[in-house]
N, C-alpha and C positions, 0 to 999 in steps of 0.2 A: 359266751365265746371264750372267756378267759379260761374256764373248764378246760375247754377244747383245745387250747393253746398250752395249757398245762400237760394235758394228757400227749399231745404230738411231741412235746418237749422231752417229756419223759422216756417215752418210745424211741426216740433218736437216741439219747443218752444209753440206753439199755442195748441199742443196736451196737453202738461203737463199743461197749463193755463187752459184749459179745464175740467181739470180731478181733479182741487184745491178743496178742501173741504171749499168753501168759505159759510159761511152759515148767516142768517138773521133770529132774533128773531123776530117772528110775536106777534101781539098784540091780535090777535084772532086766534082763532084753526082752525075756517075754512078755513083760509088763508095758512095754514101750508102744508107742505108735508109730516112730520114726527112729532109726538107728542113725546116729550123726558121727562123723569123723571130724577131729578138728586139725586143720592144715597149718602149718607155718607162714605160706605164701598166700596172699590174697589172689593171685592170678591162679591158684589150683581151686579156689572154691566156687561152690554152686549159688551159695548165700554169705554175704558180708553182715555178720552179727554184732549189734550194738547192745551190751548189757544195760537197760534204763536201772536206773536207782527207784523209779517210783512205778507203780503198776498204770498209772493214768497216761505215761509217755509213752506206752507200749501197745499201739495202736495198729490197727490191720496186719496185713502177710507183707512186711517191709524190710525183716531182720532187725526190727526192735523187739527185743525179749524181755521179758522181766520175769526171774525165776522165783516161783512160790513155794513154800514150807510144805504145802499139803497136795498130795496128788489129786483130791478133787475138786482143789481151786484151778486145774491147769487147764487150758485148751488143748494143749499138745503134751504128750509123755514122751520123752524122747531119753534115748539110752547112748551113752557115748562108747563107741567102739574104738579098738586099738588099731585096726587095719582100714584101709581105706576102701580095699574089696569088699567089705560085710557093710558099707553103709549104703543108707536110702540117700542122704545127702551129705555133701561138702560142706563144711563151715569154715570160716576164719572171724576168729574175734576182732574187731577194731576199737581203738580208743576215743574213735570220734563220730558222733550220731550221725552226721551228713555223710560218712561212707557206706552206712548200711543200706543194703538191697540185694536183690536177685542180680547173679551173672548171670546164671542158666535157668532163663524162666520155663523151661521145659518141666523142671522138677517141682514149680511152685507148688502146685496141686499137694502136694505131700505134707504140706503144713497149712493147707486150708482147714 
């Protein structure tokens, strides 16, 4: 019974880690999964993003991003574009974790 519980616990931890929003900022647009434009205004954003200090804080597709150093460690590879019209999603960086989240849920699938 203990073995079964341990296996289930490890499986759940793995599922949570696999769903984390770990992102890598690409140098080239062609390497990216998603093109991102950063807006100065929260009201213009599809997604409000909070940069997490720890990978364990970046869970789910909720705008809690942890930037990784290596492309292979990322769930999503993003490229920051200069023009809003070139972007797949528009984001706003917030200083508060509680503000993070989707404002335009029709684009949620792009970060899954």
